[in-house]
N, C-alpha and C positions, 0 to 999 in steps of 0.2 A: 504493499499500500503505499503511496507516495506521501510525502510530508503534507502536501495540500490537502489530500483526501483525509489523512489523519486529523488535520486541524478542522475540517468540516465535521468529522464525527464528534470531536470534542464540543464544538459549537452547538451541534444539534442536541447533544446530551444535556448541555447547560440549559438550552432553551426548554427542554422538557422538564427539567428540575424546576426551573423558574415558573413555568406555566402550571405545574402541578401544585404550587404553593397556594394557589386560590382555587379550592375545590368547590364545584357546584353542589348545592345541597342535594342529597339523594334520598330516595324513599326506601332504600334498602336498609332493614333494621340493622342498627349497630350499637345501640345502648340498651341495657336492661331497664325495664320500666317497673319500679317498685310501686305498687298501689298501697302505699303506706306512707303517711306524712312524716313519720319519725324514722329517718334514715340516719345512722350513726355518723356517716361521712360529714353530714352538715353540721354536726356538733363538734367533731374533730377539727374541721377547717371552717370556722364561722366567716371568714373573709373570702371563701372560695365562691365558685359558681356551680350551679347544678349541671349534671351531665347534659351535653347537647347544646349548652347556651354559651353566648359571649365568645363565639369563634369569629374573630374579626377578619378572617380571610374567607368566610362563607359567601358564596355567590348565589343569590336567589335563582331558583329553577324556573323554567317556562311554566310549569305546573303551579308553582307557588311563588309568583314574583314579589310578593309583599312579605318583608320580614315581620315577625311577630315579637312585640315587646311585651314582657311580662311584668306586672306591677303588683308588688307584695302588699300585704295588709299591716296593720298596726303591730309592732313588736316582732316583726319578721324580717327576712332580708331575701336577697336574690337567690340564695341557696336553699335555705330550709323550707321556703314556701312552695318550691317549684320541683321537688325531687321526682314527682310524677309527671307534671305537665311538660316540663322542659324536654326530657328524653323522648316522651311520646310524640311531641311535635317535630322534633328533630328527625325521629325515625320516619315520620310521614313526609319529610322532604323539605321542611320549613328551615329558614334561618332564623334562629331564636336568640334573642337578647334580653337581658334583665339587669336593671340597676338596683342598687340599694340606695334609697333617698331617705331623707329626714333623720340621719343619724345625729347623736348627741356627742360631739367630740370631746366633751368634758368628762364623760364617763370613762372609767378604767377599762382596759382590755379584759375580756373580750366583749364587754357590754357596749363598746363603741361600734360594734358591728350590728347593733339592733337598729332597724330602721322604723320609719313611720312616726317618729316622735316630734318632728319639727312642725312649724306652722304648715298647714296644707297648701297654702299659696306658695309658700317657698319651695315646697316639694313638687308642686306642679311645674314650677319654673326649672327645677332640676330635670324633671322628666322631659320637658321640651329640649333642653340642651343635649340630653341622652339621645333623643330620637333624631336630632340633626346629626349627631355622631354616627348613628346607625345608617342613616341615609347617605351620608358621605361615604362610608365604608363600603356599603353594598351597591351604591348607584341606584338604589330604589327611589321612586318618586313618592310612593306612599308606604304606610305600615299599617298593621292591624295590632290592636291592643287586646291583651287578656288581663283583666284586673281582678284581684281578689280583695273583698272587704273594703279597707280604707283606699286601696289602690284604685278602686273604681271611682271614688270621689276625687282623688288626686288626678287621675287620668282625664276624667271628664271636665275638670276645671281647666286643664291644659287645653282640651279641645275648645272650650268656650272662650278662654281669655288669653291664651298664649299662642294662638295661631294654629292649633292642632286640627281645626275643622277642615283645613285645606290639605292636611297631611295624612290624617287617619281615615281608612276606609271602613273597617269593621271594629266594632268595640263589644267585647264579650266580657260580661261581668259575672263573677261567681260570689254569692253572698253579698250583693250590693245593699247599701243602706242609703238609698237616695233621700229619704225623709228623715234620716238620722236614726238613732237607736236609743232605747230606754225611755221612750216617750209615752210611758203608761202611767204617769202620775196624774193628779187632779187636773192639771192644765195641759197635759199631753206634750210638755216642752222639755222633759228631762231634767228641769231645775232641781227636782226633788233629790236627785243623786247628790248634787253639791250640797243641798241643805242638810242632808243627813251625814255628810262626810265630816269626820272630826278635823280639827284645825290642823293637826299634824299631817292628815292625809292630803289636805289642800296644798301644802307645801311642796307636794310631789308634782303639782301642774307645771311649775316652770321646767321640770325635766321632760314634760311631754306637752308642749304647746299645742299639738294638734288634738289632744284627747278631747277637751271640751268642745272643740269645733264639730265633733260628731253628734252633739246633742241636737234634737229637732229644732230648738229656738236659736241656734247659733247664727251669727251674721254670715259666716262662711256658706252655710246651706241656703240661707236666704238669697245670697248672690248666685249660687249655683242654680237656683230655681228662677232667677230673675228673668221675666219674659222680655223678649225683644222681637223685632220684625222678622228675625231669621231663625226662630227657634220653635220647636214643637213642645207644647205643654210647659214652656219655660226651661225644660231640662236638656232636651236633645238638640244637637246640631242636625239640620235636616240633610246635610251631605254624608252623614255617617250612618251606617247600619248597626243598630244596637240589639244585643241579645242578653237578657237578664235570666241567670240560672240560680234558682233559689231552693231552699230546703225548709220544710215545715218544722223541722226539729232544730232550727237555729236558736241557739241559746245566748248569742251575743248580739244579734240584730233583732231587736224587740221594738214592735212586733215583727214577726217574720215577713210580713207583707210589705215592710218599708222599701224593699227593692222592686216592687211591682209598679210600673208606670206605663200607661198605654200611650201609644202614638203610632202613626202610620209607618214609621221606620224602626219600630221596636217590637221584639218578640219576648214574651214572658213565659218561663218555664219553671215549674215546680217538679223537681225530680220524682217525687212520690206520685205524681199524677200518672206517670208511665211505668213506675217500678215500685211497688210497695215494699220491696225488700231493701230499698235504700234508706238506711237510718242515718244518713249523713247529718252531723251537726255543723257548726260554723267552721270547724277546722277540717273535718274529713272530706267536705265537699270538693277540696282541691286535690284529693286522692281518690276519688270515686270513679269507677269505670262508667257509671251512668252519667254523672256529670261531665266528665271529659269526653264521652261520646258525643254529648250535645256541643261541646266546645268545637270538636272537629268538624261537625256538620255546620256550626255557625261560621267558622272561618272559611269553609269551602262551600260556596253557594251551589256548586254543581253535585255536591255529595248527597247520596241517597242511602248511605249506610244505615243499617239498623243499630239502634242504641241498645247495648246489652242490658239485661235485668239480672243483676246478681246481688248477693248480700253484701251490704256496705255497713260497716260498724262505725259508731261514733269514735271521735278522737283520731282513729288511725286511717280508715278508709277501706277499700277493698274492690 
């Protein structure tokens, strides 16, 4: 072989190596999917990412051109909330990304890895910055969002007030609390929680600025529901397709119907309506085969797959 041909072989080999560094998302299963919210790896590595997520070399496939951004709930992070959903979506061929937002840097390690503690408006701004990073890395024009609990409020605030309405295609919510939670007192505003709290418990609020913002009477929720000429029911951006997936056994979103909000571009699902074996509570819904089956169908408008009906236990999933 001549020196020239040898050089061509080397150059071709380098080109293959460089080209292979950005792999297109594939639907070939490659990650185990534990239908259990409590995966030990997420405890051992609180600063890590769930399997299948945050691969910044991922190239969206033709089948799933929109990356999926996962938004965790209060007291969770990008790893421990998505040990089921992240590998499931990656195995389906999606590029999956997840931030941890709203951390309190003043807390000692590893508690500084706990997310969802900051002001929800600030967290929404963080999400906006993260989405732009995802779009830049993947070249995608739009993304879809899967939010859990507080992540639904933060994500939709980003949609309404930080430009997300032009960027987000589908918005899937697990255990949403659109009308807030613990609104079962005499006035239905949740203030009774603070009234009953001892003074020393109230001092914890500075460590979780976002906590009282989830009460029904909060200014944050009032703004989230603020009507304008371009919104449905005050809550939804008309350019976004919403799916709300809820459980009747939700012990943290009270009443459990708080996440039910009708609109022409919204679908509301209670997992027990299709599967009485699903006993998901607020935690287990993120690791439920039933709920995640609905997530897959919501993200893929062409999907007609049957949602499984299996036993799902509280706290863990199944």
